[in-house]
matplotlib code that plots the C-alpha trace (Angstrom):
import matplotlib.pyplot as plt

x = [-109.6, -106.4, -104.3, -106.3, -105.9, -102.1, -101.7, -103.8, -101.2, -98.7, -99.7, -100.7, -97.0, -95.3, -97.8, -96.7, -92.6, -90.8, -89.9, -85.9, -86.7, -88.0, -85.0, -83.0, -85.0, -84.6, -81.2, -80.8, -82.6, -80.9, -77.7, -78.8, -80.0, -77.2, -74.7, -76.8, -77.1, -73.1, -72.9, -75.1, -73.6, -69.8, -71.5, -72.1, -69.2, -67.4, -69.1, -68.2, -64.6, -62.1, -61.6, -64.9, -64.8, -67.6, -67.6, -67.1, -70.3, -72.1, -71.3, -71.9, -75.3, -76.1, -75.0, -77.1, -79.8, -79.4, -79.1, -82.2, -84.3, -82.3, -83.5, -86.8, -87.0, -85.7, -88.1, -90.7, -89.4, -87.9, -84.8, -82.5, -80.8, -76.9, -77.6, -76.6, -79.5, -81.9, -84.5, -84.7, -85.0, -87.0, -89.7, -89.4, -90.5, -93.2, -94.7, -94.9, -95.9, -97.0, -95.9, -92.5, -93.4, -93.1, -89.1, -88.3, -87.0, -84.7, -83.6, -83.1, -80.9, -78.8, -78.7, -75.7, -73.6, -73.6, -70.3, -69.7, -68.5, -65.7, -64.0, -61.8, -63.9, -65.8, -68.5, -68.5, -69.8, -70.2, -71.4, -75.0, -74.8, -73.5, -76.0, -78.9, -77.6, -77.7, -81.2, -81.9, -80.4, -81.8, -85.3, -84.9, -83.7, -86.9, -89.2, -92.4, -91.8, -88.2, -89.1, -92.1, -89.3, -87.0, -90.0, -90.6, -86.7, -85.7, -86.2, -88.3, -85.6, -82.8, -85.6, -85.4, -81.7, -81.0, -84.1, -82.3, -78.2, -80.0, -81.9, -79.3, -81.4]
y = [13.7, 14.4, 13.4, 16.5, 19.1, 18.1, 19.0, 22.3, 23.2, 22.3, 24.3, 27.5, 27.5, 27.7, 30.7, 32.8, 32.5, 34.4, 37.8, 37.0, 34.2, 36.3, 38.6, 35.9, 34.4, 37.9, 38.5, 35.6, 36.3, 39.6, 37.7, 35.8, 38.4, 40.6, 37.7, 36.8, 40.7, 40.8, 37.6, 39.4, 43.1, 40.9, 39.2, 42.3, 44.3, 41.3, 41.8, 45.7, 44.4, 44.3, 40.7, 38.7, 36.0, 34.0, 30.8, 33.0, 35.7, 32.7, 31.1, 34.3, 34.8, 31.1, 31.4, 35.2, 32.9, 30.3, 32.6, 34.8, 30.9, 30.0, 33.6, 33.0, 29.6, 30.8, 33.3, 30.9, 28.9, 26.1, 25.1, 25.0, 21.9, 22.0, 21.5, 23.8, 22.6, 25.4, 23.4, 21.5, 24.4, 26.0, 23.3, 23.4, 27.6, 26.5, 24.2, 27.6, 29.8, 28.7, 31.9, 30.5, 28.7, 32.1, 31.7, 27.7, 28.5, 30.7, 28.6, 25.6, 27.9, 29.0, 25.3, 24.5, 27.1, 25.8, 24.7, 22.0, 25.1, 25.6, 22.0, 21.0, 19.6, 22.8, 23.3, 25.8, 28.9, 32.3, 35.9, 34.6, 32.4, 35.5, 37.9, 35.1, 34.6, 38.2, 38.2, 35.4, 36.4, 39.8, 38.7, 36.2, 39.3, 41.6, 38.8, 40.0, 37.6, 38.3, 41.9, 41.9, 39.8, 42.7, 45.1, 43.2, 42.6, 46.3, 48.9, 51.9, 54.1, 52.5, 53.0, 57.0, 57.2, 55.3, 57.6, 60.5, 59.5, 58.5, 61.6, 63.9, 65.5]
z = [-147.7, -145.6, -148.7, -150.5, -147.7, -147.4, -151.1, -151.0, -148.2, -150.0, -152.9, -150.6, -149.2, -152.9, -153.5, -150.5, -150.1, -148.2, -148.6, -148.3, -151.2, -153.4, -153.4, -153.9, -156.3, -158.2, -157.7, -159.6, -162.2, -162.8, -162.6, -165.6, -167.4, -166.7, -168.2, -171.2, -172.0, -171.9, -173.9, -177.1, -176.4, -176.6, -179.9, -181.5, -180.9, -181.9, -185.1, -185.3, -185.5, -188.5, -188.2, -187.9, -185.6, -187.4, -184.2, -181.6, -182.6, -183.3, -180.1, -177.8, -179.3, -178.4, -174.3, -174.3, -175.8, -173.1, -170.1, -171.2, -171.4, -167.8, -166.2, -167.2, -165.9, -162.7, -162.4, -162.6, -160.0, -162.7, -162.0, -165.2, -165.9, -166.5, -170.7, -173.4, -175.6, -176.5, -177.7, -174.7, -172.4, -175.2, -174.5, -170.9, -171.4, -173.6, -170.7, -168.5, -171.4, -175.2, -176.7, -176.6, -179.8, -181.5, -180.7, -181.2, -184.6, -183.7, -180.7, -183.3, -185.3, -182.5, -180.8, -183.7, -182.0, -178.8, -176.9, -179.9, -181.8, -179.6, -180.1, -182.9, -185.9, -185.9, -188.6, -191.3, -190.6, -192.8, -192.7, -193.1, -190.0, -187.8, -189.3, -188.2, -184.5, -184.1, -185.4, -183.5, -180.3, -180.4, -180.9, -178.1, -176.3, -176.8, -177.0, -175.1, -172.2, -171.9, -171.9, -168.8, -167.0, -167.7, -166.4, -163.2, -162.2, -163.2, -160.3, -161.2, -160.2, -162.7, -165.7, -164.7, -164.4, -167.7, -169.3, -168.0, -169.0, -172.5, -172.9, -171.5, -168.6]

ax = plt.figure().add_subplot(projection="3d")
ax.plot(x, y, z, "-o")
ax.set_aspect("equal")
plt.show()
């Protein structure tokens, strides 16, 4: 009986984290998402350049996906492993939300372009790989659980400021 009560206390403590801990967690999640957005934006900019750096574009798409997944895990109090394996990260996300099954294919596609691509004896990459990578990274970025997380971590005032800038008001 005592053991059950102790487990209940621990469970309740996890639910009531301190305000400072919550803000530190949110700060980390925001940083993961911002870095992911930077990687994705870099891939899009490189794709618009006259010379196509296929490997680097695909690499940045994979990096963006990795950071989006790690941001989601951080928000859910799961310390992301030091791994670049997108399928492994996706599996951990699935344990939290089955909806992540819907991006398993994209994680698998982008998994080809993780760190190994930045070393000698690289795989052959073409324009089609670039297009699929950009589409996969964008799907992960715009995936509903990611958008829900974005809505949680984005202060309401920032959303209004963004609307004003975009609409010219």
